[in-house]
C-alpha positions as CSV (number, residue, x, y, z in Angstrom):
1,M,1.3,-15.8,-2.9
2,Y,4.1,-15.0,-5.3
3,I,3.6,-18.1,-7.3
4,V,-0.1,-17.2,-7.9
5,A,0.9,-13.7,-9.0
6,I,3.6,-15.0,-11.4
7,A,1.1,-17.5,-12.8
8,W,-1.6,-14.8,-13.2
9,L,0.9,-12.5,-15.0
10,F,2.1,-15.4,-17.3
11,V,-1.5,-16.1,-18.4
12,T,-2.3,-12.5,-19.0
13,V,0.9,-12.0,-21.0
14,L,-0.1,-15.0,-23.2
15,M,-3.6,-13.5,-23.6
16,A,-2.1,-10.1,-24.5
17,L,0.2,-11.7,-27.1
18,T,-2.8,-13.3,-28.9
19,E,-4.5,-9.9,-29.4
20,R,-4.7,-8.5,-32.9
21,S,-3.1,-5.1,-32.2
22,V,-0.5,-3.8,-29.8
23,T,-3.0,-1.4,-28.2
24,A,-5.4,-4.3,-27.5
25,G,-2.6,-6.4,-26.1
26,L,-1.5,-3.6,-23.8
27,L,-5.0,-2.9,-22.6
28,T,-5.6,-6.7,-22.0
29,F,-2.4,-6.9,-20.0
30,L,-3.2,-3.8,-17.9
31,L,-6.9,-4.5,-17.4
32,Y,-6.8,-8.3,-17.0
33,G,-3.3,-8.6,-15.5
34,L,-1.9,-5.7,-13.5
35,A,-5.1,-4.0,-12.3
36,P,-6.6,-7.1,-10.6
37,L,-3.2,-8.1,-9.2
38,F,-2.7,-4.7,-7.6
39,L,-6.2,-4.8,-6.2
40,F,-5.5,-8.3,-4.8
41,W,-2.3,-7.2,-3.2
42,W,-3.9,-4.1,-1.7
43,V,-6.8,-6.2,-0.2
44,V,-4.5,-8.9,1.1
45,G,-2.0,-6.4,2.6
46,A,-4.7,-4.4,4.5
47,P,-4.2,-6.3,7.8
48,K,-0.4,-5.9,7.7
49,R,-0.8,-2.1,7.0
50,R,-3.3,-1.8,9.8
51,A,-1.1,-3.6,12.3
52,R,2.0,-1.6,11.2
53,N,0.0,1.7,11.6
54,A,-1.1,0.6,15.1
55,V,2.4,-0.1,16.2
56,R,3.7,3.1,14.7
57,S,1.0,5.2,16.4
58,A,1.5,3.5,19.7
59,S,5.3,4.1,19.7
60,V,5.1,7.8,19.1
61,P,5.6,9.6,22.4
62,V,3.3,12.5,23.3
63,E,5.4,15.3,24.6
64,H,2.6,17.7,25.6
65,F,-1.0,18.4,24.7
66,P,-1.6,21.1,22.2
67,D,-3.8,23.2,24.4
68,E,-1.2,23.3,27.2
69,P,1.7,25.8,27.1
70,D,5.1,24.4,26.5
71,Q,7.0,24.4,29.9
72,Q,10.5,23.6,28.5
73,H,11.8,27.2,28.7
74,A,9.9,28.3,31.8
75,H,12.0,29.8,34.6
76,R,11.5,29.3,38.3
77,D,9.5,31.8,40.3
78,Q,11.4,33.8,42.8
């Protein structure tokens, strides 16, 4: 996956260098290079994020339910 990203950025840098102005070159690099690359990484990384969130939510212990009173500091009845 990294080789594709490097190749894509290389091509877009070369495209940006052939533009007539610096502004056009920067916009070409941002809009044709970085924006699609970040969108691609976000879409491809979605299953990993979903699995990581599922593991994280399953490993958090539930101490008490919010509608029940906290019994930690309760004293015994006489």
